[in-house]
C-alpha positions in Angstrom: 0.0 0.0 0.0 1.4 3.4 -1.0 1.0 6.5 1.2 0.1 9.9 -0.1 2.7 12.7 0.0 2.5 15.0 3.0 1.5 18.1 0.9 -1.4 16.2 -0.6 -2.6 15.3 2.9 -2.4 18.9 4.0 -4.4 20.0 1.0 -7.1 17.4 1.8 -7.3 18.7 5.3 -7.5 22.3 4.3 -10.4 21.7 1.9 -12.3 19.0 3.7 -12.4 20.4 7.3 -14.4 23.5 6.3 -17.0 21.4 4.5 -18.2 20.1 7.9 -18.4 23.5 9.3 -20.5 24.8 6.4 -23.0 22.0 6.8 -23.5 22.8 10.5 -23.8 26.6 10.1 -26.5 28.3 12.1 -29.2 30.2 10.4 -31.5 32.9 11.6 -35.2 32.0 11.7 -37.8 34.7 12.2 -41.6 35.0 12.0 -44.8 35.9 13.6 -47.0 33.9 16.0 -50.7 34.5 15.8 -53.9 33.2 17.6 -56.0 30.9 15.4 -59.3 32.3 16.7 -58.9 35.9 15.7 -55.5 36.1 13.9 -54.1 38.5 16.5 -50.4 38.6 17.3 -49.5 36.6 20.5 -47.2 38.4 23.0 -44.8 36.3 25.2 -45.0 32.9 23.3 -41.9 30.9 24.3 -39.8 29.9 21.3 -37.2 27.3 22.3 -34.6 25.1 20.5 -35.5 21.6 21.6 -32.8 19.9 23.7 -31.0 23.2 24.5 -31.4 26.2 26.7 -31.5 28.5 23.7 -34.8 30.4 23.3 -36.6 33.7 23.0 -40.2 35.1 23.4 -42.4 36.9 21.0 -42.5 40.7 21.2 -45.5 43.0 21.2 -46.3 42.3 17.6 -45.9 38.5 18.0 -42.6 38.5 16.2 -39.6 36.4 17.1 -36.0 35.9 15.8 -33.7 33.1 16.8 -30.5 31.4 15.5 -30.1 27.6 15.3 -28.3 25.0 13.3 -30.1 23.2 10.4 -32.0 20.2 11.5 -32.8 21.5 15.0 -36.4 21.7 16.2 -38.2 24.8 17.4 -40.9 24.4 20.1 -43.6 27.1 20.4 -45.5 27.1 23.7 -47.9 29.3 25.5 -50.2 28.6 28.5 -53.7 27.4 27.3 -52.5 26.7 23.7 -51.3 23.5 22.0 -47.5 23.3 21.8 -46.1 23.1 18.3 -42.7 21.8 17.2 -41.2 22.4 13.8 -37.9 21.0 12.5 -35.8 23.7 10.7 -34.2 22.6 7.4 -33.9 25.5 4.9 -36.6 27.9 6.4 -35.6 31.4 7.4 -39.2 32.7 7.7 -41.6 30.6 9.8 -45.0 32.0 10.9 -47.0 30.0 13.4 -50.7 29.9 14.2 -51.5 28.7 17.7 -54.7 26.8 18.5 -56.3 26.8 22.0 -55.5 23.5 23.7 -58.4 21.0 24.0 -57.1 20.1 27.5 -57.4 23.7 28.6 -61.0 23.8 27.3 -62.1 20.8 29.3 -60.8 22.1 32.6 
């Protein structure tokens, strides 16, 4: 078995290492969270990257902005509403419509 020259190995490392970094780059996802009953913006909805402590809440206009790696899942939750989870692939804009939880209605 023949070995590659040292300079070829260095070239391979220089070009292949950044490829993994590009794949795992973070992206900024933003959008608006609204109520399904009247389409009004929802203030204070928790937007969290599942499995991490990274998160944010929606502002006075129901808007949010968060950074996360491709393939991660965002969880949207608010008391009295059904929690939603969305896996982020290529999205940079994600609007969410929250429905009232059927559990909250029965209580």
